[in-house]
C-alpha positions as CSV (number, residue, x, y, z in Angstrom):
1,X,-2.8,-9.5,-29.0
2,X,-5.7,-10.7,-26.8
3,X,-6.0,-14.1,-25.2
4,X,-9.1,-14.7,-27.4
5,X,-7.1,-14.4,-30.7
6,X,-3.8,-15.8,-29.7
7,X,-4.9,-19.2,-28.5
8,X,-7.3,-21.9,-29.8
9,X,-10.5,-22.8,-28.1
10,X,-11.9,-26.2,-27.1
11,X,-13.8,-28.1,-29.8
12,X,-17.2,-28.1,-27.9
13,X,-18.6,-26.4,-24.8
14,X,-21.6,-26.7,-22.5
15,X,-23.4,-24.2,-20.2
16,X,-22.0,-24.1,-16.7
17,X,-25.3,-22.6,-15.4
18,X,-23.4,-19.7,-13.8
19,X,-23.5,-16.3,-15.5
20,X,-19.9,-15.1,-14.6
21,X,-18.4,-18.5,-15.5
22,X,-20.3,-18.9,-18.8
23,X,-19.7,-22.0,-21.0
24,X,-17.0,-24.5,-20.1
25,X,-15.4,-27.3,-22.1
26,X,-17.8,-30.2,-22.7
27,X,-15.7,-32.7,-20.9
28,X,-15.0,-30.6,-17.8
29,X,-17.0,-31.0,-14.6
30,X,-18.4,-28.3,-12.4
31,X,-18.7,-28.5,-8.6
32,X,-19.3,-26.2,-5.6
33,X,-16.2,-25.0,-3.8
34,X,-17.4,-26.5,-0.5
35,X,-16.5,-30.0,-2.0
36,X,-12.9,-28.9,-2.9
37,X,-11.7,-26.4,-0.3
38,X,-12.1,-25.6,3.4
39,X,-12.0,-22.2,5.1
40,X,-10.5,-21.8,8.6
41,X,-11.1,-18.3,10.1
42,X,-8.5,-16.8,12.4
43,X,-9.1,-15.8,16.0
44,X,-8.1,-12.8,18.1
45,X,-5.4,-13.8,20.6
46,X,-5.7,-13.1,24.3
47,X,-3.7,-10.0,25.4
48,X,-2.0,-11.9,28.2
49,X,-0.3,-14.2,25.7
50,X,1.8,-11.4,24.1
51,X,5.4,-12.4,24.1
52,X,8.6,-11.1,22.3
53,X,9.4,-14.8,21.6
54,X,6.0,-15.6,20.1
55,X,4.7,-15.6,16.6
56,X,3.7,-12.5,14.6
57,X,0.0,-11.7,14.5
58,X,-0.9,-11.4,10.9
59,X,-2.6,-8.0,10.3
60,X,-2.9,-6.4,6.9
61,X,-0.7,-3.5,8.0
62,X,2.0,-6.1,8.9
63,X,1.6,-8.1,5.7
64,X,2.0,-4.8,3.7
65,X,5.1,-3.8,5.7
66,X,3.5,-0.8,7.3
67,X,4.0,-1.9,11.0
68,X,6.0,-4.1,13.2
69,X,4.0,-7.2,14.3
70,X,2.7,-7.9,17.8
71,X,3.9,-11.3,18.8
72,X,1.8,-13.9,20.8
73,X,2.3,-17.3,22.2
74,X,0.0,-19.6,20.1
75,X,-3.0,-20.8,22.0
76,X,-5.0,-24.1,21.4
77,X,-7.6,-22.1,19.3
78,X,-4.9,-20.1,17.4
79,X,-4.7,-20.8,13.6
80,X,-0.9,-20.9,12.8
81,X,0.0,-20.1,9.3
82,X,2.9,-21.4,7.3
83,X,4.8,-19.5,4.6
84,X,2.8,-19.6,1.3
85,X,-0.6,-20.5,2.7
86,X,-3.4,-18.8,0.9
87,X,-5.3,-16.3,3.0
88,X,-8.7,-14.8,2.3
89,X,-9.3,-11.3,3.6
90,X,-12.6,-11.6,5.5
91,X,-13.5,-8.1,6.7
92,X,-12.7,-4.5,5.6
93,X,-12.2,-2.5,2.5
94,X,-10.2,-5.4,0.8
95,X,-12.6,-8.2,1.8
96,X,-12.6,-10.9,-0.8
97,X,-8.9,-10.5,-1.7
98,X,-6.5,-13.4,-1.6
99,X,-3.0,-13.0,-0.3
100,X,0.0,-15.2,0.3
101,X,0.6,-15.8,4.0
102,X,3.8,-15.6,6.0
103,X,4.5,-17.5,9.2
104,X,2.5,-16.4,12.1
105,X,-0.9,-16.4,13.8
106,X,-3.9,-15.8,11.6
107,X,-5.8,-12.6,12.3
108,X,-9.6,-12.7,13.0
109,X,-10.1,-10.6,9.8
110,X,-8.8,-13.4,7.6
111,X,-9.4,-17.1,6.8
112,X,-7.0,-19.8,5.5
113,X,-8.0,-21.5,2.3
114,X,-7.1,-25.2,2.3
115,X,-7.4,-27.6,-0.6
116,X,-8.5,-31.2,-0.6
117,X,-5.3,-32.5,-2.3
118,X,-7.0,-35.9,-3.0
119,X,-9.6,-34.1,-5.2
120,X,-7.8,-31.2,-6.9
121,X,-4.5,-29.9,-8.0
122,X,-3.8,-27.2,-5.4
123,X,-1.6,-25.2,-7.9
124,X,-4.5,-25.2,-10.4
125,X,-6.9,-23.8,-7.8
126,X,-4.4,-21.2,-6.6
127,X,-4.7,-19.8,-10.1
128,X,-8.5,-20.3,-10.1
129,X,-8.8,-18.2,-6.9
130,X,-6.9,-15.4,-8.7
131,X,-9.6,-15.4,-11.4
132,X,-12.4,-15.7,-8.9
133,X,-11.2,-12.8,-6.7
134,X,-12.9,-10.0,-8.6
135,X,-16.3,-11.8,-8.5
136,X,-15.9,-12.6,-4.8
137,X,-15.2,-9.0,-3.9
138,X,-18.5,-8.1,-5.7
139,X,-20.3,-10.6,-3.5
140,X,-19.2,-9.2,-0.1
141,X,-22.0,-8.2,2.2
142,X,-22.5,-5.6,4.9
143,X,-23.9,-2.1,4.9
144,X,-20.8,-0.6,6.7
145,X,-17.7,-2.6,6.6
146,X,-17.9,-5.2,3.9
147,X,-17.2,-8.9,4.8
148,X,-17.2,-12.2,3.1
149,X,-20.0,-14.8,3.6
150,X,-18.6,-18.3,4.0
151,X,-21.8,-19.8,2.6
152,X,-21.6,-17.7,-0.5
153,X,-17.9,-18.7,-1.1
154,X,-18.6,-22.4,-0.5
155,X,-21.7,-22.4,-2.8
156,X,-19.8,-20.9,-5.8
157,X,-19.4,-23.2,-8.8
158,X,-15.9,-24.0,-10.0
159,X,-14.8,-25.8,-13.2
160,X,-12.9,-29.1,-12.9
161,X,-10.8,-30.3,-15.8
162,X,-9.2,-33.7,-15.8
163,X,-6.0,-34.2,-13.7
164,X,-3.9,-34.2,-16.9
165,X,-5.6,-31.0,-18.1
166,X,-5.1,-29.3,-14.7
167,X,-1.3,-30.1,-14.9
168,X,-1.1,-28.8,-18.4
169,X,-2.8,-25.6,-17.5
170,X,-0.6,-25.1,-14.4
171,X,2.6,-25.7,-16.4
172,X,1.4,-23.3,-19.1
173,X,0.5,-20.6,-16.6
174,X,3.7,-21.0,-14.6
175,X,5.7,-20.5,-17.8
176,X,3.7,-17.6,-19.2
177,X,3.1,-15.7,-16.0
178,X,6.9,-15.9,-15.3
179,X,7.6,-14.1,-18.5
180,X,5.1,-11.4,-17.7
181,X,6.4,-11.1,-14.2
182,X,9.9,-10.6,-15.5
183,X,8.7,-7.8,-17.8
184,X,6.8,-6.2,-14.8
185,X,10.0,-6.4,-12.7
186,X,12.0,-4.6,-15.3
187,X,9.5,-1.8,-15.5
188,X,9.2,-1.6,-11.8
189,X,13.0,-1.2,-11.6
190,X,12.6,1.7,-14.0
191,X,10.0,3.3,-11.7
192,X,12.3,2.8,-8.7
193,X,15.2,4.5,-10.6
194,X,12.9,7.4,-11.5
195,X,11.8,7.7,-7.9
196,X,15.5,7.9,-6.8
197,X,16.2,10.5,-9.5
198,X,13.2,12.5,-8.3
199,X,14.2,12.3,-4.6
200,X,17.8,13.2,-5.4
201,X,16.7,16.3,-7.4
202,X,14.5,17.5,-4.6
203,X,17.1,16.9,-1.9
204,X,19.8,18.7,-3.8
205,X,17.6,21.7,-4.5
206,X,16.4,22.2,-0.9
207,X,19.8,21.6,0.7
208,X,22.3,23.0,-1.9
209,X,20.2,25.4,-4.0
210,X,20.1,25.7,-7.8
211,X,23.4,27.4,-8.5
212,X,26.1,24.7,-9.0
213,X,28.8,27.3,-8.7
214,X,27.5,28.7,-5.4
215,X,30.1,29.1,-2.6
216,X,29.5,26.8,0.4
217,X,30.0,27.3,4.1
218,X,29.9,25.0,7.1
219,X,26.4,25.0,8.7
220,X,27.8,24.1,12.1
221,X,25.3,21.2,12.2
222,X,26.7,17.7,11.5
223,X,23.6,16.3,9.8
224,X,23.2,19.5,7.6
225,X,26.8,19.6,6.4
226,X,27.8,22.5,4.1
227,X,25.2,25.0,2.9
228,X,25.2,27.8,0.3
229,X,26.8,31.0,1.7
230,X,23.7,33.2,1.6
231,X,21.5,30.7,3.5
232,X,20.5,31.0,7.1
233,X,20.2,28.3,9.8
234,X,17.5,28.4,12.3
235,X,15.5,26.1,14.7
236,X,12.2,25.0,13.3
237,X,10.2,26.5,16.2
238,X,11.3,30.0,14.9
239,X,10.1,29.2,11.4
240,X,6.8,27.6,12.0
241,X,4.0,27.1,14.5
242,X,2.8,23.7,15.7
243,X,-1.0,24.2,15.6
244,X,-2.9,22.2,18.3
245,X,-6.4,23.5,17.8
246,X,-8.5,20.5,18.9
247,X,-11.8,19.9,17.1
248,X,-15.1,19.9,19.1
249,X,-18.3,18.0,18.4
250,X,-19.5,21.1,16.6
251,X,-16.6,21.1,14.2
252,X,-17.6,19.4,10.9
253,X,-15.7,19.1,7.7
254,X,-15.9,17.4,4.3
255,X,-12.1,16.6,4.7
256,X,-10.8,14.5,7.5
257,X,-7.2,13.4,6.9
258,X,-6.0,10.1,8.5
259,X,-2.4,8.8,8.0
260,X,-3.6,6.3,5.4
261,X,-4.7,9.3,3.3
262,X,-1.1,10.5,2.8
263,X,1.2,8.8,0.4
264,X,4.7,8.1,1.7
265,X,7.4,10.4,0.5
266,X,5.4,12.0,-2.3
267,X,3.3,14.5,-0.4
268,X,0.2,13.3,-2.3
269,X,-3.3,13.1,-0.8
270,X,-5.0,9.7,-1.2
271,X,-8.8,10.0,-1.4
272,X,-10.5,7.7,1.2
273,X,-12.3,4.6,-0.1
274,X,-14.6,2.7,2.3
275,X,-12.7,4.4,5.1
276,X,-13.9,4.1,8.7
277,X,-14.3,7.4,10.6
278,X,-11.0,8.1,12.5
279,X,-11.1,7.3,16.2
280,X,-9.9,9.6,18.9
281,X,-9.4,13.4,19.1
282,X,-9.1,15.4,15.9
283,X,-7.3,18.6,15.2
284,X,-8.2,21.5,13.0
285,X,-6.1,22.9,10.1
286,X,-6.5,25.6,7.4
287,X,-5.6,25.6,3.8
288,X,-1.9,25.9,3.3
289,X,-0.9,24.1,6.6
290,X,1.7,21.3,6.3
291,X,0.6,18.0,7.9
292,X,3.3,15.7,9.2
293,X,2.6,12.2,10.4
294,X,4.3,11.7,13.7
295,X,3.5,7.9,14.0
296,X,6.2,5.8,12.3
297,X,8.2,8.8,10.9
298,X,10.1,6.4,8.6
299,X,7.0,6.3,6.4
300,X,7.5,10.0,5.6
301,X,3.9,11.0,5.5
302,X,3.5,14.7,4.9
303,X,1.3,17.0,2.7
304,X,0.1,20.5,2.2
305,X,-3.6,21.0,2.8
306,X,-5.6,22.5,0.0
307,X,-8.6,23.4,2.1
308,X,-9.7,23.8,5.8
309,X,-10.4,20.5,7.5
310,X,-9.7,18.1,10.3
311,X,-6.9,15.5,10.9
312,X,-6.1,12.7,13.3
313,X,-4.2,13.3,16.5
314,X,-1.2,11.4,15.2
315,X,-0.6,14.3,12.8
316,X,1.4,17.4,13.5
317,X,0.0,20.6,12.0
318,X,2.7,23.0,10.8
319,X,2.0,26.6,9.9
320,X,4.9,28.5,8.5
321,X,5.7,32.2,9.2
322,X,6.9,34.9,6.7
323,X,10.5,33.4,6.6
324,X,9.4,30.1,5.1
325,X,7.3,29.0,2.1
326,X,5.1,26.0,3.0
327,X,6.1,24.1,-0.1
328,X,9.8,24.6,0.6
329,X,9.2,23.2,4.1
330,X,7.3,20.2,2.6
331,X,10.1,19.3,0.3
332,X,12.7,19.8,3.1
333,X,11.0,17.5,5.6
334,X,10.5,14.8,2.9
335,X,14.2,14.3,2.5
336,X,15.9,11.2,3.8
337,X,18.3,13.1,6.1
338,X,15.5,14.9,7.9
339,X,13.2,11.8,8.1
340,X,16.1,9.6,9.4
341,X,17.1,12.2,12.0
342,X,13.5,12.5,13.3
343,X,13.1,8.7,13.2
344,X,16.2,8.3,15.3
345,X,14.5,10.2,18.1
346,X,11.6,7.7,18.4
347,X,11.3,4.9,20.8
348,X,9.4,1.6,20.6
349,X,9.5,-1.0,17.8
350,X,5.7,-1.3,17.3
351,X,4.4,2.2,17.4
352,X,7.3,4.7,17.2
353,X,6.3,8.3,17.4
354,X,8.1,11.6,16.7
355,X,7.4,14.3,19.3
356,X,7.2,18.1,18.7
357,X,9.5,18.7,21.6
358,X,12.3,17.1,19.6
359,X,11.3,18.3,16.1
360,X,11.1,22.0,17.2
361,X,14.8,21.9,18.2
362,X,16.0,20.8,14.7
363,X,17.9,23.4,12.8
364,X,17.3,23.7,9.1
365,X,19.0,25.8,6.4
366,X,16.9,28.1,4.1
367,X,17.5,30.9,1.6
368,X,15.4,34.0,1.0
369,X,11.7,33.7,0.2
370,X,12.5,34.7,-3.4
371,X,15.1,31.9,-3.8
372,X,12.8,29.5,-2.0
373,X,10.1,30.2,-4.6
374,X,12.6,29.7,-7.5
375,X,13.6,26.3,-5.9
376,X,10.0,25.3,-5.5
377,X,9.2,26.3,-9.1
378,X,12.2,24.3,-10.3
379,X,11.2,21.3,-8.3
380,X,7.6,21.5,-9.6
381,X,8.8,21.8,-13.2
382,X,11.4,19.0,-13.2
383,X,9.4,16.5,-11.0
384,X,6.4,16.9,-13.3
385,X,8.5,15.5,-16.2
386,X,9.6,12.6,-14.0
387,X,6.1,12.0,-12.8
388,X,4.9,11.9,-16.4
389,X,7.5,9.2,-17.3
390,X,6.5,7.2,-14.2
391,X,2.8,7.3,-15.1
392,X,3.6,6.0,-18.6
393,X,5.6,3.1,-17.1
394,X,2.9,2.4,-14.5
395,X,0.3,2.2,-17.2
396,X,2.5,-0.3,-19.0
397,X,2.6,-2.4,-15.8
398,X,-1.2,-2.1,-15.4
399,X,-1.7,-3.4,-18.9
400,X,0.7,-6.3,-18.4
401,X,-1.0,-7.2,-15.1
402,X,-4.4,-7.0,-16.8
403,X,-3.2,-9.3,-19.6
404,X,-1.7,-11.7,-16.9
405,X,-5.1,-11.9,-15.1
406,X,-7.0,-12.3,-18.4
407,X,-4.7,-15.2,-19.4
408,X,-5.1,-16.9,-16.0
409,X,-8.9,-16.5,-16.1
410,X,-9.1,-17.7,-19.7
411,X,-7.0,-20.8,-19.0
412,X,-8.7,-22.0,-15.7
413,X,-12.2,-21.4,-17.0
414,X,-11.6,-23.2,-20.3
415,X,-11.9,-20.2,-22.6
416,X,-8.6,-21.1,-24.3
417,X,-6.8,-24.4,-24.9
418,X,-3.2,-24.4,-23.8
419,X,-2.1,-27.8,-25.2
């Protein structure tokens, strides 16, 4: 059931004068955002203020859990953020997106959104900003890297119901979105369980084989444990080559792989969207090579290349020999025991890197090529079933989230009456 059919509408409406906002209830006001909120842009800290006892510098990679923060001592010009502050992403591919802040120093690529509490219910306008986000992202400017225009934001018209109406809408949305969030959490748990099942299936297949009755033998390597009797154990540098062919200015390719183009743990390639050209030296690879991200190994970024191309220097390029099938290698290096062992060799909290000199010494167990192919085929077949189930649940989550957003937008713009 849609929001339009489930809830009543207001008795009378009037034009807002804004296309995207449309008509608003007749007794609501409309004002520009500049009279209700203020924007405070972050600043880049001075390098000499870096301190292990300082506050985290709030980059998007840190907010998304993809890197450890750099800490700085706050300066007079620093914008210090509290837990729960609303942040507006100012520059980059996600410019125009609103996120909840955590304690730290505001990045120069973000701005804090503050409400005039004497004029508006801040909880109401938190919901309004969620409904406004899509439109704001459409209004970003810049030929290369998109960015937000403060004047455009401040000149946007926002509806203003009465104080009583704002509270009613907030109470309604708190209640209804909590129900939706609970359903999303249940379905997300289903996805997490399916991912665990998928990973367990792969790990068992590439470390113990497919025959549940196979006799086992000690591998002689603590982290490998017991392996099937017919399997061999060998150091990686005897099974593959670490390709270090550096690209020159004359080397061009339609495919340039950065670490953000590799999905963690799955081996899937993520097509770039508004991606800046990678900086630094690039390396060449050919179709069938296995790429392994050596920066932050715990993220488990590895993939098989489908065509010739270039990759960033933070990627190792593995080319297997006749003893090893590339897809068997991919599945083996994307197991928790391998990733954890490689990660244990890294140093540095902020930018830990795995080095080939360590990885090449690791010993792995493997069966004949014929059995490797059977294992790979089994993994492809069984994970396809799991992936299909995950896609169905993910689509259910998307629909719930779309309904959640439609409900918020309808309520804060007066398209439905919640009393």
